[in-house]
C-alpha positions as CSV (number, residue, x, y, z in Angstrom):
1,X,31.0,31.2,-2.6
2,X,32.5,28.5,-4.8
3,X,32.9,26.1,-1.9
4,X,29.3,26.5,-1.0
5,X,28.2,25.8,-4.6
6,X,30.3,22.6,-4.6
7,X,28.9,21.5,-1.3
8,X,25.4,22.2,-2.5
9,X,26.0,20.2,-5.7
10,X,27.2,17.3,-3.6
11,X,24.3,17.4,-1.1
12,X,21.4,18.0,-3.6
13,X,21.2,14.3,-4.9
14,X,21.3,13.1,-1.3
15,X,18.6,15.5,-0.3
16,X,16.4,14.5,-3.3
17,X,16.8,10.8,-2.4
18,X,15.9,11.5,1.2
19,X,12.9,13.5,0.2
20,X,11.6,10.7,-2.1
21,X,12.1,8.2,0.7
22,X,10.2,10.4,3.1
23,X,7.3,10.9,0.7
24,X,7.2,7.2,-0.1
25,X,7.1,6.3,3.7
26,X,4.3,8.8,4.2
27,X,2.2,7.3,1.3
28,X,2.9,3.8,2.7
29,X,1.7,4.8,6.2
30,X,-1.4,6.4,4.8
31,X,-2.3,3.2,2.8
32,X,-1.6,1.0,5.8
33,X,-3.8,3.2,8.0
34,X,-6.8,2.9,5.6
35,X,-6.3,-0.9,5.6
36,X,-6.4,-0.8,9.4
37,X,-9.5,1.4,9.3
38,X,-11.3,-1.2,7.2
39,X,-10.3,-4.0,9.6
40,X,-11.4,-1.9,12.6
41,X,-14.8,-1.1,11.1
42,X,-15.4,-4.8,10.4
43,X,-14.8,-5.6,14.0
44,X,-16.7,-2.6,15.4
45,X,-19.8,-3.2,13.2
46,X,-19.6,-7.0,13.7
47,X,-19.9,-7.6,9.9
48,X,-17.7,-8.2,6.8
49,X,-16.3,-4.9,5.4
50,X,-14.2,-4.5,2.3
51,X,-11.4,-2.1,1.5
52,X,-11.8,-1.3,-2.2
53,X,-9.7,0.4,-4.9
54,X,-11.2,2.7,-7.4
55,X,-10.2,5.5,-9.8
56,X,-11.9,8.9,-9.7
57,X,-10.9,11.5,-12.3
58,X,-7.7,9.6,-13.1
59,X,-6.6,9.3,-9.4
60,X,-6.5,6.1,-7.4
61,X,-8.4,5.9,-4.2
62,X,-8.8,3.2,-1.6
63,X,-12.0,3.4,0.4
64,X,-13.7,1.5,3.2
65,X,-17.0,0.2,1.7
66,X,-19.3,0.9,4.7
67,X,-22.5,0.5,2.7
68,X,-21.2,-2.9,1.4
69,X,-22.4,-2.1,-2.2
70,X,-19.0,-2.0,-4.0
71,X,-19.6,1.6,-4.9
72,X,-17.5,4.6,-3.8
73,X,-19.4,7.2,-1.8
74,X,-17.7,10.4,-0.7
75,X,-18.7,9.7,2.9
76,X,-16.6,6.5,3.0
77,X,-13.3,6.6,4.8
78,X,-10.9,7.2,1.9
79,X,-7.2,7.4,1.1
80,X,-6.1,9.1,-2.1
81,X,-2.9,7.7,-3.4
82,X,-0.6,10.7,-4.0
83,X,0.0,11.5,-7.7
84,X,3.8,11.0,-7.3
85,X,3.3,7.4,-6.1
86,X,2.9,4.4,-8.5
87,X,1.1,1.2,-7.4
88,X,2.9,-2.0,-8.4
89,X,5.9,-0.2,-10.1
90,X,7.7,-2.3,-12.7
91,X,11.2,-2.2,-11.1
92,X,10.1,-3.2,-7.6
93,X,11.2,-6.6,-6.2
94,X,8.8,-9.5,-6.7
95,X,6.2,-10.3,-4.0
96,X,7.9,-13.8,-3.6
97,X,11.1,-12.1,-2.2
98,X,9.3,-11.3,1.0
99,X,9.7,-14.9,2.1
100,X,6.0,-15.2,2.9
101,X,4.1,-18.2,1.4
102,X,1.3,-17.7,-1.1
103,X,1.8,-14.0,-1.7
104,X,-0.1,-12.3,-4.5
105,X,-1.1,-8.9,-5.7
106,X,-4.3,-7.3,-4.5
107,X,-7.2,-9.4,-5.8
108,X,-10.2,-7.8,-7.6
109,X,-9.1,-4.4,-6.2
110,X,-10.3,-5.2,-2.7
111,X,-9.4,-6.8,0.7
112,X,-12.2,-8.1,2.9
113,X,-12.3,-8.4,6.7
114,X,-14.8,-10.4,8.8
115,X,-16.2,-9.5,12.2
116,X,-13.1,-10.9,13.9
117,X,-10.8,-8.8,11.8
118,X,-9.5,-11.8,9.8
119,X,-9.1,-11.5,6.0
120,X,-11.9,-13.1,4.0
121,X,-11.4,-14.3,0.4
122,X,-14.9,-14.9,-0.9
123,X,-15.5,-11.5,-2.5
124,X,-11.9,-10.3,-2.9
125,X,-9.9,-13.4,-3.6
126,X,-12.0,-15.9,-5.4
127,X,-11.9,-18.1,-2.3
128,X,-8.1,-18.6,-2.4
129,X,-6.3,-17.7,0.9
130,X,-3.2,-15.7,0.3
131,X,-1.1,-12.8,1.7
132,X,-2.2,-9.7,-0.1
133,X,0.7,-7.6,-1.4
134,X,0.7,-4.0,-2.5
135,X,3.9,-2.4,-3.7
136,X,4.6,1.3,-4.0
137,X,7.3,3.4,-5.7
138,X,7.9,6.9,-7.1
139,X,8.2,7.5,-10.8
140,X,12.0,7.5,-11.0
141,X,12.6,4.8,-8.4
142,X,14.3,7.2,-6.0
143,X,13.9,6.3,-2.4
144,X,13.5,2.6,-3.1
145,X,10.2,0.8,-2.9
146,X,7.7,0.1,-0.2
147,X,5.1,-2.6,0.2
148,X,2.3,-3.5,2.5
149,X,1.2,-7.1,3.1
150,X,-2.0,-8.2,4.7
151,X,-1.9,-11.7,6.1
152,X,-4.7,-14.2,6.3
153,X,-5.1,-13.1,10.0
154,X,-5.7,-9.5,8.8
155,X,-2.4,-8.1,10.0
156,X,-0.9,-5.3,7.8
157,X,2.9,-5.0,7.7
158,X,5.2,-2.5,5.9
159,X,8.2,-3.6,3.9
160,X,11.1,-1.7,2.2
161,X,13.1,-2.8,-0.8
162,X,15.3,-1.8,-3.6
163,X,15.2,-2.8,-7.3
164,X,18.4,-4.9,-6.8
165,X,17.3,-6.7,-3.7
166,X,14.5,-8.4,-1.8
167,X,11.9,-7.0,0.6
168,X,12.8,-6.4,4.2
169,X,10.3,-5.8,7.0
170,X,10.3,-2.2,8.3
């Protein structure tokens, strides 16, 4: 019984770390999927479509603004950021450590895509082309950090990183 308790005490931190990494990967995949949904809808509808960020009842949501009115409607494709995930956590590596030029945080809470699926910057970026950068982490930093970049060509890419290092493509 004592040996089992010692083994459990050794394994528990590793299990907690693995669980945090799994949850963070899942949240990153969900956010990347809603970005791709916005891009797909822009191409499919042959018009500019924005992915927007909003807060409803204290919870952060990303939604595809199909009505193009910058107002969340519960029929819009939506991704609710899990409550255990923080956007832009303080200890995450800087966006500049991705090695991508002109990387900056999500502008005006939205990402726009045109009918060709290319990022547009008139509504969401003040006209300045850049690589959009969204970083994610859990409250205690367990499991490292994740990020999603959206290039000027509209391509979304996942990254992983630790507080002590730089971002690495996943």
